[in-house]
MIDREN-502158 format. One record per residue (C-alpha): residue in one letter; x negated, y negated, z negated. Coordinates in steps of 0.001 Angstrom, whole numbers, padded with zeros to 6 digits, always signed. Last residue first. Layout:
N
AXYZ
...
This chain:
133
K-014652-018483+016573
K-013621-014862+016976
R-011478-013509+014152
G-008493-012124+016037
F-008853-008523+014803
D-008812-007154+018351
A-006774-003943+018743
P-004728-005611+021509
I-007846-006053+023685
E-008261-009709+024477
G-007092-010760+027922
L-006108-008394+030740
E-008224-009579+033703
K-011278-010968+031966
T-010907-008502+029080
N-011097-005460+031351
W-010846-002646+028798
K-013433+000004+029685
C-012066+003537+029780
I-012107+006755+027770
P-010171+009548+029503
P-009806+012453+027083
L-012923+014274+025919
D-013971+017853+026524
P-017467+018283+025057
N-016357+018752+021445
A-019336+020064+019434
R-021692+017369+020791
L-019077+014688+020095
W-018561+015945+016530
A-022322+015910+015909
E-022550+012308+017123
A-019581+011339+014951
R-021176+012934+011856
R-024452+011120+012525
V-022571+007823+012946
L-020542+008460+009774
M-023779+009040+007815
L-025114+005804+009306
A-022069+003880+008113
E-022260+005383+004620
R-025995+004732+004249
T-025754+001044+005182
E-025593-000477+001678
D-028015+001935-000043
N-030501+001635+002807
E-030774+002900+006360
K-031990+000477+008995
L-029579-000368+011798
T-031321+000017+015169
T-028354+001764+016734
K-028637+003819+019893
A-025644+006011+019087
K-025907+009395+020811
R-023221+011438+022549
N-024477+009991+025847
R-020925+009141+027017
V-020015+008084+023479
W-023068+005825+023194
A-022381+004412+026666
L-018772+003565+025744
A-019995+002021+022488
S-022475-000192+024330
V-019978-001365+026973
S-017534-002339+024232
D-014039-003393+025375
S-012552-000036+024420
Y-009591+001822+025903
I-008525+005399+025090
T-006197+007275+027465
I-003422+009449+026064
D-002026+012698+027468
T-003624+015423+025346
I-002334+014869+021829
G-002716+017988+019660
R-002702+015967+016410
R-006258+016985+015461
K-007440+016366+019042
M-005859+012929+019140
L-007365+012073+015764
A-010799+013196+016962
V-010512+011031+020092
A-009382+007966+018154
H-012052+008378+015461
V-014718+008830+018158
I-013655+005594+019848
A-013469+003687+016556
L-016845+005053+015436
F-018508+003612+018534
E-016856+000184+018167
G-017729+000107+014472
I-021358+001021+015158
N-021513-001715+017788
N-020055-004251+015331
T-022648-003452+012701
G-022469-001796+009300
Q-021538-002283+005634
I-018068-000875+005003
P-014647-002386+005619
G-013218-000076+006471
F-011027+002138+008632
H-007702+001563+010375
F-005508+003987+012287
V-002525+004066+014659
E-001701+000362+014328
H+001531-000348+016135
G+001518-002301+019393
D+004422-000463+021036
S+003082+001319+024110
L-000495+000129+023622
D-000945+002147+020423
V-003595+000394+018310
G-006828+001774+016896
R-008872+000164+014159
Y-012321-000863+013037
E-014066-002394+010051
M-017479-003887+009395
K-018746-005973+006490
G-022176-007091+007563
P-025164-006207+009657
N-024939-008378+011579
G-022485-010728+009888
S-018728-010311+009456
C-018030-007339+011694
A-014916-006513+013656
A-014151-003368+015588
D-011839-002458+018436
V-009780+000415+019747
C-007075+000757+022378
W-004590+003579+022617
A-002858+004654+025773
K+000345+006185+027075
M+001729+003063+028755
């Protein structure tokens, strides 16, 4: 399957957040970022944008992106993250990355297919960090 899946993990809300992308064809990690102080929704959003930007930079045009986050998919579709995270010294980096991702999305209107991962039918998304309790 020519697809990547993305997911984020956050310890606390806000808390230490990280995200990654995994190639569905062989399970290898394509990218990983963090941890930084943020929220899970921010991580999910940044993971999608990271995947799309990486594909564009590498000239990849035939891969679908999967995310299990309804919020992040909507934020990407609207090219605007609806986060309520307050900016402070700890969260500044995450919010700067959100603003940069929003600007990148506005400047790059042609996106690859970005689809909702059906967890009920397919199980946990392979990019999951496996930390749910």
